VMD Tcl script that draws the C-alpha trace (Angstrom):
set ca {
  {30.12 0.19 -11.40}
  {33.68 1.63 -10.67}
  {33.82 5.35 -10.22}
  {34.93 7.47 -13.31}
  {38.70 8.05 -12.90}
  {40.32 11.35 -14.08}
  {43.84 11.61 -15.67}
  {45.05 15.08 -16.79}
  {47.36 14.84 -19.66}
  {48.96 17.18 -22.39}
  {49.43 15.05 -24.97}
  {47.57 12.17 -27.22}
  {49.16 9.55 -29.06}
  {46.42 7.70 -31.02}
  {47.89 5.52 -33.78}
  {45.50 4.10 -36.49}
  {46.11 0.72 -37.86}
  {44.40 -1.68 -39.67}
  {42.64 -4.77 -37.69}
  {39.81 -7.29 -37.95}
  {37.33 -7.08 -34.82}
  {36.39 -10.51 -33.81}
  {33.30 -9.19 -32.21}
  {32.27 -7.57 -35.39}
  {33.05 -10.63 -37.94}
  {31.69 -13.37 -35.69}
  {28.11 -11.71 -34.58}
  {27.45 -9.71 -38.20}
  {23.94 -11.26 -38.44}
  {23.15 -10.22 -35.04}
  {24.41 -6.75 -35.62}
  {22.83 -6.20 -38.92}
  {19.41 -7.26 -37.12}
  {19.99 -4.76 -34.21}
  {21.03 -2.25 -36.36}
  {17.72 -2.65 -38.81}
  {15.77 -2.53 -35.68}
  {17.06 0.72 -34.50}
  {16.82 2.10 -38.08}
  {12.99 1.52 -38.04}
  {12.76 3.60 -34.72}
  {15.16 6.31 -36.12}
  {15.49 6.24 -39.89}
  {18.08 8.65 -39.90}
  {20.70 6.42 -38.22}
  {23.65 5.97 -40.98}
  {26.20 2.88 -40.71}
  {29.08 4.63 -41.44}
  {32.56 3.77 -40.46}
  {33.95 5.14 -36.98}
  {37.11 4.38 -34.85}
  {37.07 2.38 -31.74}
  {40.58 2.32 -29.35}
  {42.70 -0.38 -27.95}
  {45.26 -0.70 -25.12}
  {44.84 2.92 -23.31}
  {48.26 3.68 -21.28}
  {48.58 6.86 -19.28}
  {52.30 7.66 -18.13}
  {53.47 10.88 -17.28}
  {50.81 13.65 -18.89}
  {50.54 11.26 -21.75}
  {47.98 9.00 -23.10}
  {49.05 6.39 -25.93}
  {46.51 4.20 -27.73}
  {45.63 2.24 -30.94}
  {42.42 3.01 -32.88}
  {40.64 0.64 -35.56}
  {38.38 1.19 -38.06}
  {34.77 -0.62 -37.65}
  {31.17 0.18 -38.71}
  {28.47 1.99 -36.68}
  {26.33 -1.01 -36.73}
  {28.94 -2.96 -34.94}
  {29.62 -0.01 -32.65}
  {26.16 0.41 -31.58}
  {25.68 -3.23 -30.74}
  {29.04 -3.50 -28.45}
  {27.83 -0.38 -26.87}
  {23.92 -1.73 -26.31}
  {24.82 -4.82 -25.38}
  {27.09 -4.36 -22.97}
  {30.56 -3.99 -24.24}
  {30.93 -7.56 -24.56}
  {34.40 -6.88 -25.96}
  {36.01 -5.42 -22.77}
  {39.76 -5.07 -24.80}
  {37.74 -2.24 -26.69}
  {36.94 0.97 -25.69}
  {35.21 4.05 -27.20}
  {37.61 6.85 -27.19}
  {36.42 10.50 -28.05}
  {37.02 14.09 -27.88}
  {34.77 16.69 -26.28}
  {34.56 20.46 -26.26}
  {33.55 21.98 -22.74}
  {32.49 25.11 -23.49}
  {32.56 27.50 -20.57}
  {31.45 30.94 -20.46}
  {32.83 34.05 -19.15}
  {30.81 33.76 -15.89}
  {31.66 30.46 -15.05}
  {28.87 28.31 -16.73}
  {29.48 24.83 -18.75}
  {27.12 24.85 -21.98}
  {25.65 21.33 -22.98}
  {23.44 20.21 -25.82}
  {20.53 17.80 -25.59}
  {20.71 15.37 -28.42}
  {17.83 15.58 -31.11}
  {15.00 12.78 -30.93}
  {16.50 11.44 -34.42}
  {20.25 10.54 -32.95}
  {21.30 7.76 -31.45}
  {21.48 9.35 -28.39}
  {18.28 10.87 -28.15}
  {17.68 12.99 -25.27}
  {21.01 12.35 -23.66}
  {22.45 15.97 -22.70}
  {26.55 16.59 -22.65}
  {29.37 18.71 -24.18}
  {29.61 18.92 -28.18}
  {31.31 15.53 -29.31}
  {31.16 12.16 -31.52}
  {32.57 9.05 -32.32}
  {35.59 9.42 -34.00}
  {35.44 8.83 -37.65}
  {37.78 8.50 -40.80}
  {37.54 12.43 -41.30}
  {39.40 13.04 -37.97}
  {42.63 10.62 -39.05}
  {45.42 12.79 -39.87}
  {48.90 11.39 -41.16}
  {48.16 7.87 -39.31}
  {46.96 9.15 -36.39}
  {43.44 10.18 -34.55}
  {43.18 13.99 -34.54}
  {41.17 14.48 -31.33}
  {41.72 18.26 -31.02}
  {40.54 18.55 -34.75}
  {37.54 16.41 -34.04}
  {36.78 18.76 -31.13}
  {36.83 21.43 -33.82}
  {34.73 20.09 -36.09}
  {32.06 18.74 -33.86}
  {31.82 21.98 -31.97}
  {31.13 23.65 -35.47}
  {28.48 20.81 -36.60}
  {26.20 21.25 -33.59}
  {26.43 24.73 -32.44}
  {27.89 26.75 -35.36}
  {31.05 28.02 -33.53}
  {34.49 28.05 -35.03}
  {38.01 28.30 -33.27}
  {37.94 31.82 -33.21}
  {34.84 32.09 -30.57}
  {37.05 30.07 -27.77}
  {40.52 30.14 -26.60}
  {41.06 26.30 -25.61}
  {43.09 25.36 -22.48}
  {46.31 23.04 -23.49}
  {45.59 20.42 -21.18}
  {42.96 17.08 -21.82}
  {40.84 16.02 -18.68}
  {40.47 12.38 -19.91}
  {37.56 10.67 -17.96}
  {37.71 6.77 -18.12}
  {34.12 5.35 -17.17}
  {33.55 2.14 -18.21}
  {34.37 1.34 -21.42}
  {34.33 5.09 -22.46}
  {37.54 7.62 -22.20}
  {35.94 11.24 -23.02}
  {39.25 13.53 -23.57}
  {37.70 16.82 -22.50}
  {39.20 20.13 -23.02}
  {38.14 23.14 -21.53}
  {36.87 25.96 -24.23}
  {36.49 29.28 -22.79}
  {33.98 31.56 -24.69}
  {34.43 35.36 -24.40}
  {30.82 35.61 -23.73}
  {28.52 35.17 -21.02}
  {26.36 32.19 -20.81}
  {22.86 33.62 -21.90}
  {24.36 35.31 -24.83}
  {26.14 32.09 -25.91}
  {23.00 30.06 -25.49}
  {21.28 32.56 -27.62}
  {23.80 32.42 -30.44}
  {23.73 28.56 -30.54}
  {20.19 28.50 -30.60}
  {19.82 30.94 -33.39}
  {22.09 28.67 -35.20}
  {19.81 25.70 -34.49}
  {17.00 27.46 -35.68}
  {18.75 27.79 -39.20}
  {19.34 24.08 -39.56}
  {16.67 21.88 -41.11}
  {17.41 19.09 -38.86}
  {19.63 20.23 -35.72}
  {21.65 17.46 -34.12}
  {20.44 19.12 -30.74}
  {17.09 19.76 -29.50}
  {17.82 22.07 -26.59}
  {21.01 24.01 -24.86}
  {21.48 23.71 -21.36}
  {23.75 26.04 -19.11}
  {25.09 24.00 -15.94}
  {26.37 27.03 -13.64}
  {26.25 24.65 -10.20}
  {25.93 20.97 -9.01}
  {22.01 21.56 -8.77}
  {21.62 21.93 -12.66}
  {23.46 18.33 -13.48}
  {20.66 15.75 -14.10}
  {20.39 12.06 -15.01}
  {20.31 12.53 -18.70}
  {24.13 13.72 -18.29}
  {26.92 10.67 -18.87}
  {28.67 9.79 -15.74}
  {31.99 10.96 -17.39}
  {30.48 14.23 -17.89}
  {29.00 15.17 -14.52}
  {32.48 13.46 -12.87}
  {34.50 16.21 -15.03}
  {31.82 19.04 -13.73}
  {31.82 17.92 -10.52}
  {35.72 18.06 -10.42}
  {35.61 21.25 -12.13}
  {33.30 23.15 -9.56}
  {35.13 21.17 -6.80}
  {38.48 23.21 -7.68}
  {37.31 26.67 -7.93}
}
mol new
graphics top color blue
foreach p $ca { graphics top sphere $p radius 0.5 }
foreach p [lrange $ca 0 end-1] q [lrange $ca 1 end] { graphics top cylinder $p $q radius 0.2 }
display resetview
């Protein structure tokens, strides 16, 4: 597999346009069967509407791409079957929470989710709630996902202006560093207290990454590549 490439950009231009996805149309019956099988294992899976990207171009600190709407079942099949349509990518925002003592805060996805057991920064596949004036609002998506997963709001952290876009296979993780004005143990305790108040939280555990030795195989390569770069630059 090709090593991840990280582009540092200051602007995101992500237009949302109507498009028919041939993969989803041509393999509809197979996709439905695949989703039904996944739903038997994880009954909480919901076939909502999500957004996937095409035609990503990086130029002079700028990322431009076009997004289109599809159903989660088609996205899941495309992902699980090894990304048969290579013109499409999964492009999403991530909030890299960094505490005052330099640790990164990650969450472990709960058993009922599609990514059960995976450990990464708060994030989610963009959906229609993230569209503003015909464009995908990745900063808004990051704030929303952070709130849903951790209970933190934009008042709890200071967002750095740049985006670290990690291209890894058919994924583009648009990662923004969010600086928390609290040490790592306090941040973890606050998030865990919020999770304890929820009936069915998206996260099952909180992990602190203080150094390279804290990286694990349960973390996607686009996450570990970003963290490795961050620690190397200190």
